[in-house]
Structures are given as structure tokens and as C-alpha cells.
C-alpha positions in Angstrom: 0.0 0.0 0.0 1.3 3.4 -0.9 2.1 5.6 2.1 0.7 9.1 2.5 4.1 10.4 1.6 3.8 8.7 -1.8 0.5 10.2 -2.4 1.0 13.7 -0.9 4.7 14.4 -0.7 4.4 16.8 2.3 2.9 16.7 5.7 1.9 19.8 7.6 1.6 19.5 11.3 0.0 22.6 12.8 -1.0 23.8 16.2 -4.7 24.6 16.2 -5.6 27.6 18.3 -4.3 30.9 16.9 -2.4 29.0 14.3 -4.5 26.8 12.0 -7.6 28.6 13.4 -8.0 32.3 14.1 -8.7 33.6 10.6 -11.6 31.7 9.1 -10.9 32.9 5.5 -7.3 31.9 5.7 -8.1 28.5 7.2 -10.4 27.8 4.3 -7.8 28.9 1.8 -5.2 26.6 3.4 -7.5 23.6 3.4 -8.3 24.1 -0.3 -4.8 24.8 -1.4 -3.4 21.9 0.6 -5.9 19.6 -0.9 -5.3 20.9 -4.4 -1.6 20.6 -4.1 -1.3 17.3 -2.3 -0.3 18.4 1.2 -1.5 16.2 4.1 -2.6 18.1 7.2 -2.3 16.9 10.8 -3.4 19.1 13.8 -1.4 19.1 17.0 -3.0 20.6 20.1 -2.3 20.9 23.8 -6.1 20.3 24.3 -7.3 16.7 24.8 -9.2 14.9 22.0 -12.6 15.4 23.8 -12.1 19.1 23.3 -10.5 19.0 19.9 -13.2 16.7 18.5 -15.7 19.6 19.0 -13.4 21.9 17.1 -12.9 19.4 14.3 -16.6 18.9 13.9 -17.0 22.6 13.1 -14.2 22.8 10.5 -15.2 24.3 7.1 -17.1 22.2 4.6 -17.0 19.1 6.7 -13.2 18.8 6.2 -11.3 16.5 8.5 -7.5 16.4 9.1 -5.6 13.3 8.1 -4.5 13.0 11.8 -4.6 14.7 15.1 -2.1 14.9 18.0 -3.8 16.0 21.2 -3.3 16.3 24.9 0.2 17.7 24.4 1.4 14.8 22.4 -0.1 12.0 24.6 -2.9 11.1 22.1 -2.5 10.3 18.4 -5.4 9.6 16.0 -5.3 8.8 12.3 -8.6 9.3 10.6 -10.0 9.8 14.1 -8.9 6.2 15.1 -6.8 6.2 18.2 -3.2 4.8 17.9 -3.2 2.6 20.9 0.5 1.7 20.5 1.4 5.3 21.1 -0.6 5.7 24.3 0.6 2.4 25.7 4.1 3.7 26.1 2.9 6.0 29.0 1.5 3.1 31.0 2.7 3.2 34.6 3.1 7.0 34.7 1.0 8.6 37.4 -0.1 12.2 37.7 -0.8 11.7 41.4 2.4 13.2 42.8 2.0 16.3 40.7 -1.6 16.8 41.7 -0.5 16.6 45.3 2.3 19.2 44.6 -0.2 21.5 42.9 -2.5 21.4 45.8 0.3 22.1 48.2 1.6 25.0 46.1 -1.8 26.5 45.2 -1.6 25.9 41.5 -5.2 25.8 40.2 -6.1 22.9 38.0 -7.5 23.7 34.6 -11.0 22.5 33.8 -11.7 18.8 33.6 -11.9 18.8 29.8 -8.3 19.9 29.7 -7.1 17.0 31.8 -6.2 13.3 31.0 -4.5 10.5 32.8 -1.3 11.5 31.1 -1.7 15.3 31.0 -1.9 17.3 34.2 -2.6 20.9 33.6 -2.6 23.9 36.0 -2.6 27.7 36.0 0.4 29.2 37.8 -0.1 32.3 40.0 1.0 35.6 38.3 4.7 36.1 38.8 5.5 32.5 39.7 9.2 31.7 39.4 9.1 29.2 36.4 12.5 27.8 37.1 11.6 27.1 40.7 8.3 25.4 39.5 10.3 23.1 37.2 12.6 22.1 40.0 9.7 21.4 42.3 8.0 19.2 39.7 11.2 17.3 38.8 11.8 16.7 42.5 8.4 15.1 42.7 8.9 12.6 39.9 10.0 11.9 36.3 8.1 14.3 34.0 8.2 16.6 31.1 7.3 20.1 32.1 5.9 22.6 29.6 5.1 26.2 30.7 3.6 28.6 28.2 1.4 31.6 27.8 0.6 33.6 30.9 1.2 30.7 33.2 -0.2 27.5 31.7 1.6 24.5 33.2 1.4 21.0 31.7 3.1 18.0 33.3 3.5 14.9 31.1 5.3 11.6 30.9 9.0 12.2 29.8 8.5 10.4 26.4 5.5 12.6 25.5 5.2 16.0 24.0 4.3 17.6 20.7 7.7 16.9 19.2 8.0 13.1 19.8 4.4 12.6 18.7 5.1 14.4 15.5 8.0 12.1 14.7 5.9 9.1 15.5 3.0 10.2 13.3 5.3 11.1 10.4 6.8 7.6 10.6 3.4 5.9 10.7 2.2 7.9 7.7 5.4 7.2 5.8 7.0 10.7 5.8 10.6 11.4 6.5 11.1 14.4 8.7 12.6 16.2 5.7 9.1 16.2 4.2 7.4 17.6 7.3 6.6 21.3 8.0 5.4 22.3 11.5 3.6 25.5 12.5 2.9 27.1 15.8 2.5 30.2 17.9 3.5 29.5 21.5 6.2 27.9 23.7 4.2 24.6 23.9 5.0 24.2 20.1 8.7 24.3 20.7 8.8 20.5 20.8 7.6 20.4 17.2 10.1 23.1 16.2 13.0 21.0 17.7 12.3 17.9 15.6 11.4 19.5 12.3 13.7 20.6 9.5 11.2 23.3 8.5 9.0 25.3 10.9 6.7 28.2 10.6 6.2 30.7 13.4 3.0 32.6 12.4 3.0 36.4 12.6 1.0 36.4 15.8 3.4 34.0 17.6 4.5 34.9 21.1 8.0 35.9 21.9 8.3 32.8 24.1 8.4 30.9 20.7 10.1 33.3 18.3 12.9 34.0 20.7 13.7 30.3 21.1 13.0 28.9 17.6 16.1 28.0 15.6 16.3 30.7 12.8 18.1 28.3 10.6 15.0 26.1 10.5 12.2 28.5 11.1 10.3 30.8 8.8 9.0 33.9 10.7 5.8 34.8 8.9 4.3 38.2 8.7 0.8 36.9 8.2 -1.1 35.7 11.2 -2.7 32.3 11.8 -3.4 30.2 8.7 -2.4 33.2 6.5 1.1 32.9 8.0 1.1 29.1 7.4 0.3 29.7 3.7 3.1 32.3 3.5 5.6 29.9 5.1 4.5 27.0 2.9 5.0 29.1 -0.2 8.4 30.3 1.0 9.5 26.6 1.5 8.1 25.7 -2.0 5.5 23.4 -0.5 2.7 25.4 -2.0 2.8 27.4 -5.2 0.6 30.2 -6.6 
């Protein structure tokens, strides 16, 4: 069976909020041009699947992504079918010690829809010392710590994250990482930027991403949201006029 790489040639892995979405007209143009020019699209979100599924259901013209990575790289679906082999690698990891630490430190848990067994999410108090927070979490147990935005804290298994999940998905779909482009707007997208040879920081990206992205492998778009993705894909020669 021919892989997706054989049919499409390129895979775009994009963050959802304020990247793939945020400009409805540009999102529709991106969907249409990617379909016309044979670019497969996967969406990669910090939100769990239960939340992303609602977003996917409302995408233009009934369009669906080829795949989704959700819950900060702990859930992978292809054609909305869960990739159980990916989730199984996190078995044995417990969020319990981190929930206990959060309660002790006064970190407020995000709403239940943002939580999973392998993704513990909290809001840090304004002005919290992020380096100290990382040290406290790592002292409590083995974990990947992602802090982004105004104080969003995600604690995950060490083998999780948006980057490793992107590499896994590309392999399953038959794409080498030299045929993958990633796009994002915040620090929780850095994992993708670290594994990709081509990345796009959309024009509305936060400094927490743009200041840390490798300029040798990142296109810094002027256009915002999906408009910036289109701009970047054209700069890389993935899309043409």
C-alpha cells in the first residue's frame, strides 16, 4: 500500500488555536490549497481529544485532518482512530504526585476537559518563578514540564510532547522528517520546532516561541494564523501560486 508520503509528498503538522484557526478565511484557503496541491494536514494541540473533537466537527465544509495529535502529544489519532500503540508507552506513569504538589503550592487545576491521565494541567499564579516550578516538579517525579502563555503549566510523561508525537505520526504515515513542516504560535509548540527541519512561526506568535526557535530552520511569517502558514509553505516551496 502506498504511504501518505507517496500520495501527498508533504505533511503539515500545525497547532490549532491561533495558528490553524483564528482567521476563518485563511483557514479555508489553506484547506483548499493543501488539498489541491497534495499536502496532508495533521493538527497538533495541547487540548485533549474530547475538546479538539468539537473543534474538528466545526471545520469548514466538513473537512477533516488526516490525523490529530492531542493532549500535548499523549494522544494520536489517524482518521480519528486512536493509535493505541502510542498511548501504551505511557503506562505506569501517574499524575498523582504532581496533583498533590499542585494542591500544596496553590496551582489551580485547569477545567476537567483539559485533563487526562497522562496530561496534568494547571494555572500558575501571576509572577510565579518558572525555574523554581520546574525544579519542584522534577523533584516530585519523572516528568516533562511545559510552561507557556501567561502561566499555563502542563506535566506529562517524559516520552510525551508535541515533538515526539510528530515524529511518531510522520513515521506511521510514511513521511521522513525532511518532508514535514510544522507551524505554531507559542512555547508549547517548541517540541515540534525542535524535531522539524522546516518550521513556521506565524505572525501572531508569542516571543516565548520566536525567541527560542532556531532561525536556521524557522520561517518567521508576517501573516497571522493560517495566513502565516500559507506564507511559510510558499516560502518553502511546498505550496505554489
